[in-house]
C-alpha positions as CSV (number, residue, x, y, z in Angstrom):
1,M,111.0,8.3,-44.5
2,S,109.6,9.7,-47.8
3,D,106.7,11.4,-45.8
4,Q,109.3,13.1,-43.7
5,R,111.1,14.4,-46.7
6,A,107.9,15.7,-48.2
7,V,107.1,17.5,-45.0
8,A,110.6,19.1,-45.0
9,H,110.2,20.2,-48.6
10,T,106.6,21.6,-48.3
11,S,106.8,25.3,-47.4
12,H,105.0,28.5,-48.1
13,Q,107.3,28.9,-51.1
14,T,106.6,25.5,-52.7
15,I,102.9,24.9,-51.9
16,R,100.3,25.2,-54.6
17,L,96.9,26.6,-53.7
18,S,94.1,24.1,-54.1
19,K,90.4,23.8,-53.4
20,G,89.1,22.5,-50.1
21,K,90.3,21.9,-46.6
22,H,93.6,19.9,-46.1
23,A,94.9,17.9,-43.2
24,S,98.5,19.0,-43.8
25,P,100.5,21.1,-46.2
26,N,101.6,17.9,-47.9
27,E,98.1,17.7,-49.3
28,G,98.1,21.3,-50.5
29,A,96.6,24.4,-49.0
30,C,93.8,26.8,-49.5
31,V,94.6,30.5,-49.3
32,M,93.7,30.6,-45.6
33,E,95.7,27.5,-44.7
34,L,98.7,29.2,-46.4
35,A,97.9,32.3,-44.3
36,S,98.2,30.2,-41.1
37,M,101.6,28.9,-42.3
38,L,102.8,32.5,-42.9
39,A,101.5,33.7,-39.5
40,G,103.4,30.8,-37.8
41,E,100.1,29.4,-36.5
42,P,98.9,25.8,-36.5
43,F,97.9,24.6,-40.0
44,S,94.3,25.6,-40.3
45,D,91.8,27.4,-42.6
46,R,90.8,29.6,-39.8
47,P,94.0,31.4,-38.7
48,A,93.5,33.5,-35.5
49,S,95.4,36.5,-36.9
50,V,93.0,36.9,-39.9
51,C,89.7,38.9,-39.7
52,P,86.9,36.3,-39.8
53,V,85.0,38.3,-42.4
54,I,88.0,38.3,-44.7
55,A,88.7,34.7,-44.0
56,G,85.1,33.6,-44.8
57,F,85.3,35.4,-48.1
58,M,88.7,34.0,-49.0
59,R,87.8,30.4,-48.1
60,A,84.6,30.4,-50.1
61,Y,86.2,32.3,-53.0
62,N,89.3,30.0,-53.1
63,D,86.9,27.0,-53.5
64,R,84.7,28.5,-56.2
65,I,87.2,29.7,-58.7
66,D,89.4,27.8,-61.3
67,D,92.9,26.8,-60.5
68,E,94.6,29.6,-62.5
69,R,92.7,32.4,-60.7
70,R,93.3,30.6,-57.4
71,Q,97.0,31.0,-57.8
72,E,96.5,34.8,-58.0
73,L,95.3,34.6,-54.4
74,Y,98.8,33.7,-53.2
75,R,99.8,37.2,-52.3
76,Y,96.6,37.7,-50.3
77,A,97.7,34.9,-47.9
78,A,100.4,37.2,-46.6
79,E,98.3,40.4,-46.9
80,V,95.5,39.1,-44.7
81,V,97.8,38.0,-41.8
82,G,97.2,40.6,-39.0
83,T,93.8,41.8,-40.3
84,R,92.0,40.6,-37.1
85,A,90.7,43.9,-35.7
86,V,88.4,45.4,-33.1
87,S,84.8,44.5,-33.4
88,E,83.9,47.9,-35.0
89,V,86.2,47.3,-37.9
90,E,85.1,43.7,-38.4
91,H,81.4,44.8,-38.4
92,M,82.3,47.5,-41.0
93,R,83.8,44.7,-43.1
94,E,80.7,42.6,-42.6
95,R,78.5,45.4,-43.8
96,R,80.7,46.0,-46.8
97,C,80.5,42.4,-47.8
98,L,76.7,42.4,-47.5
99,E,76.5,45.6,-49.7
100,W,78.8,44.0,-52.2
101,A,76.8,40.8,-52.2
102,E,73.6,42.8,-52.8
103,D,75.2,44.4,-55.9
104,M,76.2,40.9,-57.1
105,R,72.8,39.6,-56.3
106,R,71.1,42.2,-58.5
107,Q,72.9,40.5,-61.4
108,R,71.7,37.1,-60.3
109,P,68.4,35.7,-61.5
110,R,67.6,33.6,-58.4
111,P,68.0,34.5,-54.8
112,L,70.7,32.9,-52.5
113,R,69.8,30.5,-49.8
114,W,71.5,32.6,-47.1
115,V,69.3,35.6,-47.5
116,G,67.1,36.0,-44.5
117,R,63.4,36.4,-44.4
118,S,63.7,40.1,-43.6
119,G,65.1,40.9,-47.0
120,P,68.2,40.9,-49.1
121,G,71.5,41.5,-47.3
122,S,70.2,40.0,-44.0
123,I,72.1,37.1,-42.6
124,D,71.4,34.9,-39.7
125,R,73.6,36.3,-36.9
126,R,74.1,32.8,-35.4
127,L,76.4,32.0,-38.4
128,G,79.1,34.3,-37.2
129,L,81.1,37.1,-38.8
130,D,82.6,34.9,-41.5
131,A,79.2,34.2,-42.9
132,A,79.1,37.7,-44.5
133,G,82.3,37.0,-46.3
134,T,81.2,33.6,-47.4
135,Y,77.9,35.1,-48.6
136,A,79.6,37.7,-50.6
137,A,81.9,35.1,-52.3
138,R,78.9,32.9,-53.1
139,S,77.0,35.9,-54.5
140,I,79.0,35.8,-57.7
141,R,76.9,34.1,-60.3
142,R,79.5,33.4,-63.0
143,H,83.2,33.7,-62.5
144,S,84.9,35.8,-65.2
145,D,87.9,38.2,-65.4
146,R,85.5,41.0,-64.4
147,T,84.1,39.3,-61.3
148,H,87.6,38.2,-60.3
149,A,88.9,41.7,-60.5
150,A,85.9,42.9,-58.5
151,A,86.5,40.2,-55.8
152,L,90.2,41.0,-55.5
153,A,89.3,44.8,-55.2
154,L,86.9,43.9,-52.5
155,V,89.6,42.0,-50.5
156,D,91.9,45.0,-50.9
157,E,89.1,47.3,-49.6
158,L,88.4,45.0,-46.6
159,I,92.1,44.9,-45.8
160,A,92.4,48.7,-46.0
161,M,89.5,49.2,-43.6
162,G,91.7,47.9,-40.8
163,S,94.9,49.6,-41.9
164,A,93.5,53.2,-41.4
165,G,93.9,52.7,-37.6
166,V,97.3,51.2,-38.1
167,E,98.5,54.1,-40.3
168,K,97.2,56.6,-37.9
169,S,99.1,55.0,-35.0
170,R,102.3,55.0,-37.1
171,R,102.0,58.7,-37.8
172,T,101.0,59.8,-34.2
173,P,103.8,59.8,-31.7
174,L,103.3,58.1,-28.5
175,V,105.5,60.7,-26.6
176,R,105.6,64.3,-27.4
177,A,108.8,65.2,-29.2
178,T,111.2,67.7,-27.7
179,P,112.3,70.6,-30.0
180,E,115.8,69.0,-30.2
181,S,114.5,65.6,-31.3
182,S,111.9,67.0,-33.7
183,A,114.5,69.0,-35.5
184,S,116.3,65.8,-36.5
185,A,113.1,63.9,-37.3
186,S,112.4,63.1,-40.9
187,V,108.8,62.1,-40.5
188,D,105.9,64.5,-41.2
189,L,103.6,64.2,-38.2
190,P,100.0,65.6,-38.2
191,P,99.4,68.6,-35.9
192,L,98.3,67.6,-32.4
193,T,94.8,68.5,-31.7
194,T,93.0,68.8,-28.4
195,G,89.5,67.8,-27.9
């Protein structure tokens, strides 16, 4: 009976972010497991609604930082829901993670194991899209306030890469407005172009 009460009281509002993978919210949750809860998906550290590149970064980063910094990831659990995108966007995110990791690698005295033989920034493609995110998170040599701010800025940047298409679709009308309806519209729409 006490297990049932614990389940009933564990929610996205009461859960504390913790390191590792968990079998249920009763054990805690990493940032991606919390994202799965917020998305209404089965409890998992690989929510279907989150871009695999971002998820790879967030899982690895969640597990590598101290508990105080980990709690600062809470808002990202909500922000990453819905970031799964077309392959072009996910590959842009992958490339950005590799560039970012290369910048971090330059500050690191020894190379990372995931670097391919063809040179820095090369990852074995069999590992999947999330490998670039994981690689980027693991490229941080020592965690500090500076690297934490840089990591959070990277996540913001990765999220924004997919929202450009969303913003464009919000601004562009699906149906051309009539003169009567556009007179009452309060939204600035970009001029229609032909091409």
